[in-house]
TIBA-563537 format. One record per residue: residue number from 0; x negated, z negated, y of N, C-alpha, C in turn; residue in three letters. Coordinates in nm, 4 decimals. Layout:
BEGIN
<NUM <X Z Y> <X Z Y> <X Z Y> "ALA">
...
***
This chain:
BEGIN
<0 <-9.2243 -9.7443 14.2415> <-9.2286 -9.6731 14.3627> <-9.2123 -9.7189 14.4573> "UNK">
<1 <-9.0639 -9.8108 14.4375> <-8.9534 -9.8146 14.6092> <-9.0700 -9.9161 14.6899> "UNK">
<2 <-9.1288 -9.9968 14.6599> <-9.1910 -10.0707 14.7151> <-9.2751 -10.0166 14.8019> "UNK">
<3 <-9.3848 -9.8742 14.7431> <-9.4596 -9.8177 14.6990> <-9.3862 -9.7415 14.8948> "UNK">
<4 <-9.3410 -9.6888 14.8280> <-9.1953 -9.5811 14.9692> <-9.1987 -9.6865 15.1014> "UNK">
<5 <-9.1521 -9.8011 15.0796> <-9.1098 -9.8922 15.2239> <-9.2398 -9.9113 15.2429> "UNK">
<6 <-9.3131 -9.9620 15.1632> <-9.4017 -9.9675 15.2701> <-9.5310 -9.8356 15.3609> "UNK">
<7 <-9.4807 -9.7617 15.2806> <-9.5449 -9.6144 15.3341> <-9.4942 -9.5858 15.4296> "UNK">
<8 <-9.3445 -9.5860 15.4222> <-9.2765 -9.6328 15.6317> <-9.3417 -9.6902 15.6454> "UNK">
<9 <-9.2563 -9.8307 15.6226> <-9.2255 -9.9717 15.7071> <-9.3294 -10.0598 15.6633> "UNK">
<10 <-9.5263 -10.0371 15.7061> <-9.6034 -10.1191 15.6443> <-9.5741 -10.2308 15.7398> "UNK">
<11 <-9.6111 -10.3059 15.6406> <-9.5843 -10.5065 15.6469> <-9.7980 -10.4908 15.7522> "UNK">
<12 <-9.7670 -10.5775 15.8403> <-9.9022 -10.6463 15.9051> <-9.9765 -10.7349 15.9298> "UNK">
<13 <-10.0579 -10.7795 15.9230> <-10.1101 -10.9600 15.9249> <-10.0301 -11.0080 16.0040> "UNK">
<14 <-10.0156 -11.1413 15.9410> <-9.9075 -11.2214 16.0702> <-10.0660 -11.3335 16.0723> "UNK">
<15 <-10.1590 -11.2966 16.1039> <-10.2876 -11.3388 16.1668> <-10.2734 -11.2561 16.3071> "UNK">
<16 <-10.3348 -11.1001 16.2800> <-10.3859 -11.0518 16.3332> <-10.3034 -10.8923 16.4048> "UNK">
<17 <-10.1956 -10.8914 16.3258> <-10.1360 -10.7809 16.2341> <-10.1945 -10.6516 16.2717> "UNK">
<18 <-10.2798 -10.6305 16.1894> <-10.2787 -10.4986 16.1779> <-10.2843 -10.4606 16.0309> "UNK">
<19 <-10.2500 -10.3537 16.0355> <-10.1954 -10.3404 15.8860> <-10.2496 -10.3370 15.7798> "UNK">
<20 <-10.1217 -10.4400 15.6880> <-10.1855 -10.4862 15.5490> <-10.2652 -10.3751 15.4685> "UNK">
<21 <-10.3843 -10.4085 15.3930> <-10.3833 -10.3321 15.2890> <-10.2560 -10.3449 15.1407> "UNK">
<22 <-10.2619 -10.2133 15.0613> <-10.1756 -10.2423 14.9475> <-10.2417 -10.3704 14.8764> "UNK">
<23 <-10.3191 -10.4638 14.8760> <-10.3994 -10.5673 14.8131> <-10.3396 -10.6532 14.8088> "UNK">
<24 <-10.2961 -10.7020 15.0112> <-10.3708 -10.7665 15.0563> <-10.2003 -10.8282 15.0547> "UNK">
<25 <-10.1547 -10.9433 15.1121> <-10.0646 -11.0541 15.1081> <-10.0225 -11.1380 15.2664> "UNK">
<26 <-9.9324 -11.0751 15.3496> <-9.8993 -11.1984 15.4260> <-10.0279 -11.1664 15.5525> "UNK">
<27 <-10.1044 -11.2059 15.5039> <-10.2405 -11.2655 15.5750> <-10.4412 -11.1895 15.5064> "UNK">
<28 <-10.4111 -11.0195 15.5818> <-10.5043 -10.9603 15.5352> <-10.6630 -11.0654 15.5730> "UNK">
<29 <-10.7233 -10.9782 15.4436> <-10.8542 -11.0572 15.3458> <-10.9528 -11.1257 15.4849> "UNK">
<30 <-10.9704 -10.9947 15.6174> <-11.0110 -11.0512 15.7051> <-11.0162 -11.1802 15.7948> "UNK">
<31 <-10.9397 -11.1827 15.8154> <-10.8342 -11.3399 15.8146> <-10.8291 -11.5026 15.7798> "UNK">
<32 <-10.7926 -11.4463 15.6320> <-10.8260 -11.5228 15.5559> <-10.9720 -11.5394 15.5633> "UNK">
<33 <-11.0966 -11.4937 15.5586> <-11.2138 -11.5437 15.5744> <-11.2224 -11.6137 15.6608> "UNK">
<34 <-11.1734 -11.5971 15.8170> <-11.2020 -11.5962 15.9350> <-11.1169 -11.7391 15.9625> "UNK">
<35 <-11.0675 -11.7526 15.9489> <-10.9306 -11.9143 15.9547> <-11.0284 -12.0317 15.9304> "UNK">
<36 <-10.9982 -12.1203 16.0283> <-11.0980 -12.2132 16.0350> <-11.0265 -12.3376 15.9488> "UNK">
<37 <-11.0958 -12.3918 15.8349> <-11.0275 -12.4678 15.7258> <-11.1286 -12.5916 15.7564> "UNK">
<38 <-11.0110 -12.7562 15.7282> <-11.0808 -12.8583 15.7272> <-11.1538 -12.9281 15.6785> "UNK">
<39 <-11.1184 -12.8079 15.5100> <-11.2441 -12.9104 15.3933> <-11.1774 -13.1107 15.3792> "UNK">
<40 <-11.0606 -13.1085 15.4030> <-11.0466 -13.2110 15.4318> <-11.0252 -13.3070 15.3174> "UNK">
<41 <-10.9381 -13.2408 15.1572> <-10.9971 -13.3059 15.0431> <-11.1577 -13.2764 14.9901> "UNK">
<42 <-11.2154 -13.2691 15.0887> <-11.3910 -13.3162 15.0046> <-11.4437 -13.3960 15.1082> "UNK">
<43 <-11.3362 -13.4957 15.2390> <-11.3552 -13.6237 15.2725> <-11.2577 -13.7249 15.2698> "UNK">
<44 <-11.2701 -13.8435 15.1795> <-11.1863 -13.9145 15.1718> <-11.1014 -13.9723 15.2556> "UNK">
<45 <-11.2177 -14.0474 15.3996> <-11.1535 -14.0634 15.4731> <-11.1338 -13.9661 15.6456> "UNK">
<46 <-11.0892 -13.8789 15.5996> <-11.0932 -13.7981 15.7194> <-10.9892 -13.7811 15.7832> "UNK">
<47 <-10.9890 -13.6487 15.9027> <-10.8966 -13.6852 16.0432> <-10.7799 -13.6833 16.0247> "UNK">
<48 <-10.7347 -13.7039 15.9207> <-10.5154 -13.7090 15.8839> <-10.5988 -13.8984 15.8778> "UNK">
<49 <-10.6717 -13.9274 15.8191> <-10.6429 -14.0729 15.7760> <-10.6704 -14.1643 15.9256> "UNK">
<50 <-10.7866 -14.1161 16.0048> <-10.8262 -14.1880 16.1024> <-10.7087 -14.1135 16.2540> "UNK">
<51 <-10.6769 -14.0804 16.2567> <-10.5367 -14.0206 16.3252> <-10.4124 -14.1560 16.3012> "UNK">
<52 <-10.3640 -14.1703 16.1695> <-10.2575 -14.3236 16.1473> <-10.3333 -14.4567 16.1802> "UNK">
<53 <-10.4296 -14.4061 16.1584> <-10.5355 -14.5348 16.1407> <-10.4505 -14.6485 16.2154> "UNK">
<54 <-10.3720 -14.7627 16.1436> <-10.3238 -14.8351 16.2411> <-10.2315 -14.8494 16.2676> "UNK">
<55 <-10.1536 -14.7720 16.2490> <-9.9694 -14.6743 16.2658> <-9.8729 -14.6960 16.1570> "UNK">
<56 <-9.9381 -14.5972 16.0237> <-9.9131 -14.6240 15.8683> <-9.9937 -14.7041 15.8228> "UNK">
<57 <-9.9580 -14.7222 15.6596> <-10.0231 -14.7328 15.5961> <-9.9987 -14.5897 15.4686> "UNK">
<58 <-10.1403 -14.5650 15.5086> <-10.1114 -14.3459 15.4484> <-10.2271 -14.4226 15.3373> "UNK">
<59 <-10.1959 -14.3650 15.1661> <-10.2586 -14.3468 15.0455> <-10.2903 -14.2008 15.0642> "UNK">
<60 <-10.2247 -14.1026 15.1398> <-10.3241 -13.9676 15.1044> <-10.3301 -13.8974 15.2690> "UNK">
<61 <-10.3859 -13.7836 15.3128> <-10.3668 -13.7340 15.3832> <-10.4554 -13.6531 15.4262> "UNK">
<62 <-10.3641 -13.5224 15.4678> <-10.4923 -13.3831 15.5151> <-10.3479 -13.2905 15.5448> "UNK">
<63 <-10.4456 -13.1700 15.6415> <-10.4207 -13.0392 15.6346> <-10.5150 -12.9120 15.5864> "UNK">
<64 <-10.4313 -12.7742 15.6376> <-10.5185 -12.6749 15.5344> <-10.6469 -12.6505 15.6510> "UNK">
<65 <-10.5563 -12.6668 15.7553> <-10.6295 -12.5731 15.9132> <-10.6338 -12.6081 16.0058> "UNK">
<66 <-10.7306 -12.5753 16.0305> <-10.7417 -12.6374 16.2126> <-10.6786 -12.5079 16.3112> "UNK">
<67 <-10.5745 -12.6140 16.4034> <-10.5269 -12.5342 16.4833> <-10.6049 -12.5053 16.6380> "UNK">
<68 <-10.6170 -12.3668 16.7055> <-10.6511 -12.3835 16.7901> <-10.5768 -12.2603 16.8868> "UNK">
<69 <-10.5142 -12.2785 17.0293> <-10.5028 -12.1967 17.0702> <-10.5736 -12.0710 17.1093> "UNK">
<70 <-10.4972 -11.9928 17.1080> <-10.4843 -11.8112 17.0371> <-10.5410 -11.7826 16.9601> "UNK">
<71 <-10.5901 -11.9253 16.8946> <-10.6404 -11.8075 16.7461> <-10.5624 -11.7665 16.5967> "UNK">
<72 <-10.6251 -11.7772 16.5383> <-10.5659 -11.7010 16.4117> <-10.4419 -11.7733 16.3328> "UNK">
<73 <-10.4532 -11.9078 16.3373> <-10.3509 -11.9659 16.3207> <-10.2724 -12.0247 16.3712> "UNK">
<74 <-10.3048 -12.0050 16.5224> <-10.1762 -12.0081 16.6088> <-10.0000 -11.8960 16.5921> "UNK">
<75 <-10.1295 -11.7681 16.6161> <-10.0497 -11.6638 16.5066> <-9.9230 -11.6623 16.4159> "UNK">
<76 <-10.0319 -11.7253 16.3159> <-9.9620 -11.7441 16.1849> <-9.8695 -11.8316 16.1952> "UNK">
<77 <-9.8278 -11.9856 16.3168> <-9.7708 -12.0761 16.3050> <-9.6554 -11.9732 16.4024> "UNK">
<78 <-9.6672 -11.9260 16.4656> <-9.5674 -11.8662 16.5988> <-9.4710 -11.7727 16.4853> "UNK">
<79 <-9.5699 -11.6804 16.3944> <-9.4671 -11.6228 16.2861> <-9.4320 -11.7220 16.2350> "UNK">
<80 <-9.4284 -11.7397 16.2058> <-9.3533 -11.8606 16.1158> <-9.2603 -11.9566 16.1391> "UNK">
<81 <-9.2799 -11.9704 16.2954> <-9.1986 -12.0503 16.3411> <-9.0770 -12.0617 16.4361> "UNK">
<82 <-9.1075 -11.9062 16.4740> <-9.0265 -11.8086 16.6000> <-8.9420 -11.6930 16.5282> "UNK">
<83 <-9.0219 -11.6314 16.4578> <-9.0502 -11.5010 16.4260> <-8.9447 -11.4490 16.2746> "UNK">
<84 <-8.9401 -11.5629 16.1907> <-8.8840 -11.5721 16.1027> <-8.9382 -11.4777 16.0004> "UNK">
<85 <-9.0770 -11.5258 15.9931> <-9.1178 -11.4401 15.8849> <-9.1794 -11.6089 15.8047> "UNK">
<86 <-9.1117 -11.6581 15.6949> <-9.0805 -11.7220 15.6331> <-9.2022 -11.7412 15.5082> "UNK">
<87 <-9.2258 -11.6491 15.4921> <-9.3728 -11.5811 15.4239> <-9.5314 -11.6846 15.4098> "UNK">
<88 <-9.4681 -11.6733 15.5506> <-9.5832 -11.6853 15.5757> <-9.5948 -11.8863 15.5492> "UNK">
<89 <-9.4955 -11.9014 15.4890> <-9.5025 -12.0448 15.4632> <-9.5357 -12.0684 15.3426> "UNK">
<90 <-9.4998 -11.9221 15.2411> <-9.4892 -11.9469 15.1121> <-9.6625 -11.9435 15.1070> "UNK">
<91 <-9.7426 -11.8795 15.1319> <-9.7947 -11.8402 15.0949> <-9.9651 -11.9521 15.1260> "UNK">
<92 <-9.9591 -11.9884 15.2389> <-10.0645 -12.1001 15.3009> <-9.9267 -12.2196 15.1601> "UNK">
<93 <-9.8280 -12.2424 15.1542> <-9.8277 -12.3576 15.0258> <-9.8821 -12.3119 14.8760> "UNK">
<94 <-9.8713 -12.1911 14.8712> <-9.9492 -12.1449 14.7345> <-10.1267 -12.1740 14.7347> "UNK">
<95 <-10.2206 -12.1327 14.8291> <-10.2734 -12.1747 14.8760> <-10.3629 -12.3495 14.8747> "UNK">
<96 <-10.2421 -12.3905 14.9729> <-10.2354 -12.5486 14.9948> <-10.2279 -12.6096 14.8110> "UNK">
<97 <-10.1020 -12.5513 14.6935> <-10.0960 -12.6225 14.6870> <-10.2431 -12.6445 14.5538> "UNK">
<98 <-10.2961 -12.4881 14.5156> <-10.4092 -12.4754 14.4726> <-10.4899 -12.5782 14.4610> "UNK">
<99 <-10.5731 -12.5619 14.6116> <-10.6122 -12.6850 14.7054> <-10.6428 -12.7930 14.6306> "UNK">
<100 <-10.4770 -12.8249 14.6284> <-10.3922 -13.0317 14.6048> <-10.4287 -13.0592 14.4699> "UNK">
<101 <-10.4397 -12.8980 14.3225> <-10.3757 -12.9532 14.2158> <-10.4948 -13.0279 14.1341> "UNK">
<102 <-10.6407 -13.0448 14.2601> <-10.7211 -13.1006 14.2188> <-10.7365 -13.2810 14.2090> "UNK">
<103 <-10.5915 -13.3522 14.3288> <-10.6633 -13.5056 14.4054> <-10.5676 -13.6186 14.3100> "UNK">
<104 <-10.6351 -13.6403 14.2190> <-10.5712 -13.7432 14.1579> <-10.4952 -13.8140 14.2431> "UNK">
<105 <-10.4761 -13.8076 14.3368> <-10.3326 -13.8372 14.4662> <-10.1923 -13.7841 14.3854> "UNK">
<106 <-10.1807 -13.7046 14.3420> <-10.0743 -13.5807 14.2900> <-10.0374 -13.6072 14.2437> "UNK">
<107 <-10.1034 -13.7787 14.0931> <-10.0343 -13.7697 14.0441> <-9.9297 -13.8534 14.0222> "UNK">
<108 <-9.9320 -13.9498 14.1582> <-9.8635 -14.0240 14.1725> <-9.6682 -14.0404 14.2628> "UNK">
<109 <-9.6943 -13.8646 14.3457> <-9.6434 -13.8934 14.4541> <-9.5229 -13.8401 14.3618> "UNK">
<110 <-9.3737 -13.8360 14.3975> <-9.2320 -13.8135 14.3260> <-9.1671 -13.7407 14.3975> "UNK">
<111 <-9.1853 -13.7224 14.5461> <-9.1312 -13.5992 14.6053> <-9.1727 -13.5984 14.7147> "UNK">
<112 <-9.1822 -13.3985 14.7080> <-9.2059 -13.3827 14.8777> <-9.0532 -13.3898 14.9763> "UNK">
<113 <-9.1929 -13.4339 15.1343> <-9.0277 -13.4299 15.2133> <-9.0660 -13.3823 15.3580> "UNK">
<114 <-8.9642 -13.3183 15.3980> <-8.9840 -13.1683 15.4845> <-8.9218 -13.2497 15.6155> "UNK">
<115 <-9.0267 -13.2500 15.7628> <-8.9733 -13.3075 15.8344> <-8.8872 -13.1996 15.9481> "UNK">
<116 <-8.7332 -13.3721 15.9119> <-8.6046 -13.1782 15.9192> <-8.5891 -13.1660 16.0612> "UNK">
<117 <-8.5198 -13.0899 16.0865> <-8.4881 -13.0694 16.1742> <-8.3144 -13.1101 16.1891> "UNK">
<118 <-8.3028 -13.1107 16.3315> <-8.1726 -13.2116 16.3451> <-8.1013 -13.0523 16.3341> "UNK">
<119 <-7.9364 -13.0897 16.2911> <-7.8575 -12.9605 16.2495> <-7.8501 -12.8625 16.4118> "UNK">
<120 <-7.8029 -12.8771 16.4480> <-7.7649 -12.8384 16.6327> <-7.9071 -12.7109 16.6545> "UNK">
<121 <-8.0656 -12.7661 16.5868> <-8.1738 -12.6914 16.6034> <-8.1626 -12.5888 16.4491> "UNK">
<122 <-8.1564 -12.6496 16.3677> <-8.1617 -12.5524 16.2420> <-8.0175 -12.4471 16.2746> "UNK">
<123 <-7.9064 -12.4538 16.3625> <-7.8066 -12.3269 16.3894> <-7.8783 -12.2390 16.4251> "UNK">
<124 <-7.9395 -12.3141 16.5305> <-8.0199 -12.1885 16.6436> <-8.1031 -12.1198 16.5981> "UNK">
<125 <-8.1568 -12.2024 16.4934> <-8.3511 -12.1357 16.4672> <-8.2692 -12.0628 16.2951> "UNK">
<126 <-8.1949 -12.0988 16.2328> <-8.2004 -12.0687 16.1553> <-8.2408 -12.0859 16.0399> "UNK">
<127 <-8.3100 -12.1859 16.0005> <-8.4207 -12.2250 15.9062> <-8.5177 -12.3396 15.9428> "UNK">
<128 <-8.5598 -12.4077 15.8711> <-8.6434 -12.5266 15.9052> <-8.7689 -12.3828 15.8934> "UNK">
<129 <-8.8977 -12.4265 15.9678> <-9.0185 -12.3283 15.9617> <-9.0777 -12.4136 15.7918> "UNK">
<130 <-9.0652 -12.5334 15.8344> <-9.1719 -12.5952 15.6550> <-9.1053 -12.5714 15.6012> "UNK">
<131 <-8.9574 -12.4854 15.5231> <-8.9139 -12.5443 15.3784> <-8.9784 -12.4014 15.2828> "UNK">
<132 <-9.0256 -12.2820 15.3391> <-9.0718 -12.2025 15.2462> <-9.2214 -12.3103 15.1664> "UNK">
<133 <-9.3048 -12.3539 15.2830> <-9.4020 -12.4730 15.2304> <-9.4032 -12.5386 15.1500> "UNK">
<134 <-9.2958 -12.5949 15.1873> <-9.2811 -12.7558 15.0996> <-9.1950 -12.6687 14.9302> "UNK">
<135 <-9.1657 -12.5544 14.9512> <-9.1080 -12.4761 14.7985> <-9.1933 -12.4694 14.7691> "UNK">
<136 <-9.2477 -12.3966 14.8241> <-9.4338 -12.3417 14.7603> <-9.4954 -12.4606 14.7156> "UNK">
<137 <-9.4973 -12.5704 14.7582> <-9.5930 -12.6864 14.6894> <-9.4903 -12.7513 14.5730> "UNK">
<138 <-9.3800 -12.7078 14.6298> <-9.3263 -12.8025 14.4926> <-9.3183 -12.7037 14.3649> "UNK">
<139 <-9.3223 -12.5730 14.3475> <-9.2982 -12.4979 14.2839> <-9.3695 -12.5057 14.1895> "UNK">
<140 <-9.5581 -12.5173 14.2652> <-9.6806 -12.4671 14.1868> <-9.7760 -12.6585 14.1636> "UNK">
<141 <-9.6969 -12.7558 14.2115> <-9.7197 -12.8641 14.2277> <-9.6762 -12.9642 14.0877> "UNK">
<142 <-9.5444 -12.8866 14.0673> <-9.4234 -12.9402 14.0414> <-9.3930 -13.0923 14.0638> "UNK">
<143 <-9.3361 -13.1004 14.1546> <-9.2946 -13.2033 14.2528> <-9.1301 -13.1498 14.2866> "UNK">
<144 <-9.0691 -13.2922 14.3088> <-8.9128 -13.2190 14.3265> <-8.9336 -13.2079 14.5029> "UNK">
<145 <-8.9007 -13.1445 14.5701> <-8.8363 -13.1041 14.7193> <-8.7046 -13.1386 14.7300> "UNK">
<146 <-8.7314 -13.2917 14.8354> <-8.5940 -13.3767 14.8881> <-8.5681 -13.3106 15.0740> "UNK">
<147 <-8.4818 -13.2538 15.0920> <-8.5076 -13.2178 15.2271> <-8.3593 -13.2914 15.2626> "UNK">
<148 <-8.3271 -13.3639 15.2115> <-8.1719 -13.4379 15.2380> <-8.2352 -13.6438 15.2962> "UNK">
<149 <-8.2580 -13.6569 15.2420> <-8.3067 -13.7835 15.2193> <-8.3632 -13.7952 15.3684> "UNK">
<150 <-8.4222 -13.7877 15.4740> <-8.5101 -13.8168 15.5720> <-8.3911 -13.7133 15.6671> "UNK">
<151 <-8.3069 -13.8219 15.8153> <-8.2805 -13.6848 15.8874> <-8.2461 -13.6854 16.0151> "UNK">
<152 <-8.2616 -13.6365 16.0996> <-8.3372 -13.5975 16.2103> <-8.1869 -13.6034 16.3105> "UNK">
<153 <-8.1519 -13.7618 16.3599> <-8.0221 -13.7859 16.4331> <-8.0525 -13.7715 16.5872> "UNK">
<154 <-8.1568 -13.7558 16.6532> <-8.1457 -13.7182 16.7846> <-8.1488 -13.5187 16.8048> "UNK">
<155 <-8.0733 -13.4652 16.8778> <-8.1231 -13.3888 16.8959> <-8.2329 -13.3502 17.0449> "UNK">
<156 <-8.3239 -13.3087 17.0281> <-8.3912 -13.2970 17.2011> <-8.4876 -13.1331 17.1580> "UNK">
<157 <-8.5396 -13.1253 17.3198> <-8.5661 -13.0296 17.3320> <-8.7546 -12.9857 17.2793> "UNK">
<158 <-8.8513 -12.9299 17.3113> <-8.9820 -12.9093 17.1955> <-9.0069 -13.0123 17.2630> "UNK">
<159 <-9.1008 -13.1229 17.2563> <-9.1982 -13.1538 17.2519> <-9.3891 -13.1638 17.3168> "UNK">
<160 <-9.3684 -13.0144 17.3066> <-9.4871 -12.9655 17.3298> <-9.5704 -13.0698 17.4938> "UNK">
<161 <-9.4484 -13.0131 17.5646> <-9.5116 -13.1069 17.7271> <-9.4371 -13.2157 17.7302> "UNK">
<162 <-9.4280 -13.3108 17.6340> <-9.4499 -13.4758 17.6788> <-9.5365 -13.5250 17.6852> "UNK">
<163 <-9.5989 -13.6517 17.7458> <-9.7196 -13.6970 17.7675> <-9.6599 -13.7711 17.5642> "UNK">
<164 <-9.8072 -13.8449 17.5293> <-9.7917 -13.9412 17.3970> <-9.7365 -14.0241 17.4081> "UNK">
<165 <-9.6976 -14.1411 17.5404> <-9.6835 -14.2153 17.5426> <-9.4564 -14.2133 17.5006> "UNK">
<166 <-9.4660 -14.1154 17.5403> <-9.3143 -14.0817 17.6161> <-9.2871 -13.9601 17.4230> "UNK">
<167 <-9.3426 -13.9169 17.3902> <-9.3021 -13.9185 17.1643> <-9.3400 -14.0663 17.1497> "UNK">
<168 <-9.4130 -14.0961 17.1416> <-9.4181 -14.2078 17.1064> <-9.2721 -14.3163 17.0989> "UNK">
<169 <-9.2543 -14.3071 17.1991> <-9.1038 -14.4104 17.2460> <-9.0059 -14.3061 17.2296> "UNK">
<170 <-8.9622 -14.1600 17.2211> <-8.8795 -14.1070 17.1633> <-8.8943 -14.0860 17.0050> "UNK">
<171 <-8.9756 -14.1248 16.9648> <-8.9928 -14.0661 16.7888> <-8.9238 -14.1951 16.7220> "UNK">
<172 <-8.9398 -14.2944 16.7793> <-8.8448 -14.4192 16.7146> <-8.7077 -14.3734 16.7573> "UNK">
<173 <-8.6266 -14.3061 16.7416> <-8.5367 -14.3054 16.8071> <-8.4461 -14.2156 16.6808> "UNK">
<174 <-8.5277 -14.0928 16.6822> <-8.4961 -13.9627 16.6341> <-8.4375 -13.9666 16.4532> "UNK">
<175 <-8.5336 -14.0291 16.3846> <-8.5307 -14.0236 16.2682> <-8.4901 -14.1242 16.2271> "UNK">
<176 <-8.3813 -14.1082 16.0704> <-8.3176 -14.1748 15.9809> <-8.3643 -14.1270 15.8734> "UNK">
<177 <-8.2694 -14.2490 15.7658> <-8.2718 -14.2633 15.6338> <-8.1346 -14.2932 15.5564> "UNK">
<178 <-8.0898 -14.2503 15.4303> <-7.9821 -14.2990 15.3712> <-8.0029 -14.3193 15.2318> "UNK">
<179 <-8.0175 -14.4173 15.1714> <-8.0923 -14.3704 15.0010> <-7.9978 -14.4108 14.9771> "UNK">
<180 <-8.0244 -14.4671 14.7978> <-8.0240 -14.5029 14.7780> <-8.1302 -14.5328 14.6125> "UNK">
<181 <-8.1003 -14.6888 14.5216> <-8.1387 -14.7110 14.4197> <-8.3099 -14.6633 14.4165> "UNK">
<182 <-8.2218 -14.5312 14.3224> <-8.3348 -14.4118 14.2742> <-8.4819 -14.3811 14.3830> "UNK">
<183 <-8.4838 -14.4345 14.4994> <-8.5719 -14.3674 14.6428> <-8.6678 -14.5112 14.6735> "UNK">
<184 <-8.6172 -14.6769 14.5553> <-8.7283 -14.7303 14.5798> <-8.7995 -14.7506 14.5230> "UNK">
<185 <-9.0254 -14.7656 14.6073> <-9.1076 -14.8101 14.5550> <-9.1301 -14.6858 14.4878> "UNK">
<186 <-9.0877 -14.5011 14.5504> <-9.1203 -14.4014 14.5333> <-9.2464 -14.4188 14.6249> "UNK">
<187 <-9.3359 -14.1942 14.6109> <-9.4407 -14.2084 14.6423> <-9.4042 -14.1216 14.7268> "UNK">
<188 <-9.3909 -14.0343 14.8379> <-9.3557 -13.9434 14.9251> <-9.4670 -13.9016 15.0047> "UNK">
<189 <-9.4773 -13.7896 14.9405> <-9.5347 -13.6610 15.0497> <-9.4681 -13.6129 15.1872> "UNK">
<190 <-9.5099 -13.6807 15.3088> <-9.4299 -13.5968 15.4043> <-9.5189 -13.4329 15.4528> "UNK">
<191 <-9.4535 -13.3478 15.4807> <-9.4873 -13.2150 15.5204> <-9.5204 -13.1600 15.6286> "UNK">
<192 <-9.5150 -13.0774 15.7093> <-9.5493 -13.0737 15.8740> <-9.5855 -12.8889 15.8544> "UNK">
<193 <-9.5868 -12.8500 15.9747> <-9.6930 -12.7358 16.0313> <-9.7529 -12.7603 16.0733> "UNK">
<194 <-9.7397 -12.8185 16.1985> <-9.8961 -12.8658 16.3151> <-9.9111 -12.9919 16.2882> "UNK">
<195 <-10.0149 -13.0812 16.3418> <-10.0060 -13.1869 16.3720> <-10.0732 -13.1895 16.4973> "UNK">
<196 <-9.9847 -13.2579 16.5740> <-10.1136 -13.2499 16.7028> <-10.0983 -13.4085 16.7174> "UNK">
<197 <-10.0276 -13.4832 16.8109> <-10.0792 -13.5936 16.8320> <-10.0141 -13.7227 16.6643> "UNK">
<198 <-9.9479 -13.6548 16.5866> <-9.8865 -13.7199 16.4858> <-9.7897 -13.7985 16.4913> "UNK">
<199 <-9.6884 -13.8492 16.6656> <-9.6132 -13.9351 16.6624> <-9.5051 -13.8908 16.6112> "UNK">
<200 <-9.4517 -13.7580 16.5760> <-9.3248 -13.6666 16.4892> <-9.3596 -13.7651 16.3172> "UNK">
<201 <-9.4329 -13.7132 16.2623> <-9.5188 -13.7890 16.2015> <-9.4823 -13.9692 16.1094> "UNK">
<202 <-9.5654 -13.9802 16.2378> <-9.5447 -14.1098 16.2268> <-9.3902 -14.1590 16.2482> "UNK">
<203 <-9.3392 -14.1276 16.3284> <-9.1787 -14.1688 16.3245> <-9.0537 -14.1319 16.2310> "UNK">
<204 <-9.1165 -14.0116 16.1203> <-9.1165 -13.9694 16.0124> <-9.1135 -14.1157 15.9130> "UNK">
<205 <-9.2607 -14.1650 15.9067> <-9.3169 -14.2371 15.8260> <-9.2304 -14.3640 15.7733> "UNK">
<206 <-9.2269 -14.3689 15.9143> <-9.1827 -14.5398 16.0046> <-9.0298 -14.5515 15.9144> "UNK">
<207 <-8.9446 -14.4158 15.8987> <-8.8400 -14.4221 15.8855> <-8.8113 -14.4752 15.6918> "UNK">
<208 <-8.9147 -14.3969 15.6203> <-8.9321 -14.3981 15.4914> <-8.9805 -14.5221 15.4520> "UNK">
<209 <-9.0074 -14.5478 15.5350> <-9.0950 -14.7015 15.4685> <-9.0269 -14.8110 15.4732> "UNK">
<210 <-8.8062 -14.7567 15.5534> <-8.7773 -14.8228 15.5660> <-8.7283 -14.9004 15.3561> "UNK">
<211 <-8.7364 -14.8056 15.2941> <-8.7284 -14.8152 15.1575> <-8.8006 -14.9652 15.1294> "UNK">
<212 <-8.7503 -14.9828 15.0134> <-8.8323 -15.0849 14.9695> <-8.9610 -15.0204 14.9343> "UNK">
<213 <-9.1129 -15.1462 14.8957> <-9.2299 -15.0362 14.8094> <-9.2056 -14.9461 14.8870> "UNK">
<214 <-9.1704 -14.8118 14.9379> <-9.2156 -14.6604 14.9640> <-9.3725 -14.6591 15.0387> "UNK">
<215 <-9.4175 -14.5667 14.9636> <-9.5685 -14.5140 14.9895> <-9.5593 -14.4286 15.0629> "UNK">
<216 <-9.6614 -14.3505 15.1550> <-9.6183 -14.2195 15.2643> <-9.7487 -14.1444 15.1788> "UNK">
<217 <-9.7597 -14.0510 15.1760> <-9.9001 -13.9412 15.1735> <-9.8313 -13.7902 15.3787> "UNK">
<218 <-9.9817 -13.7476 15.3684> <-9.9090 -13.6135 15.3831> <-9.9821 -13.5071 15.4044> "UNK">
<219 <-9.9549 -13.3784 15.4155> <-9.9358 -13.3333 15.3941> <-9.9848 -13.2296 15.4983> "UNK">
<220 <-10.0231 -13.1941 15.5941> <-9.9606 -13.0446 15.7055> <-10.0573 -12.9179 15.6820> "UNK">
<221 <-9.9813 -12.8180 15.7232> <-10.0989 -12.7201 15.6911> <-10.1629 -12.7129 15.7237> "UNK">
<222 <-10.1363 -12.7164 15.9399> <-10.2870 -12.7068 16.0318> <-10.2736 -12.8719 16.1059> "UNK">
<223 <-10.3887 -12.9181 16.1726> <-10.3835 -13.0068 16.2722> <-10.4977 -12.9350 16.4256> "UNK">
<224 <-10.4334 -12.9993 16.5407> <-10.4968 -12.9690 16.6549> <-10.6210 -12.9898 16.6851> "UNK">
<225 <-10.7158 -12.9386 16.6954> <-10.8317 -12.9271 16.6705> <-10.9188 -12.9053 16.8097> "UNK">
<226 <-10.9278 -13.0387 16.9414> <-11.0347 -12.9256 16.9875> <-11.1075 -12.8490 17.0069> "UNK">
***
């Protein structure tokens, strides 16, 4: 009864198109769910994520759930998640992705889910890491531990959106590091992020994790940029 009254006077809107959600809709309206561009990466063994990292890092598995287009539904969802504090987006998408991933045999070998970290200063500015709820939803539904302290961002940087590919790649070498114990040796890490563009950030994170002897890397992103 209380939830009904709250929704009546303060109706929730869709994170993709901002229409008022119906009573049985959650975060994303039914129409947006049908119109979101899916990558179908899980049906393609050597998909675009694999191709993006070919020759850069040894990847066990890689996938993104959505395509990211400028001024599209996914861009608005990611804006809501990253800048508007709508962390429910991460939860809903994590549950969606987890349902798709449950049939993947490679998941049986993954030991930890690792988010791309924020620098402490950026965390204080924003108040949260935009991939936390996504990662926690994956962890809850796939029964894989979520580990957010192993990988650390050592350098505070401004947004990389306008940096060149070379600039991002060079800077990425100095940003991330790890402090690990024996328990992480030989483990398989699922590295997660919100939107993959050039892949430079994920590459830098992966190389930091690969300092761990016999470590293995897989990648899962909410979305990847698509022309």
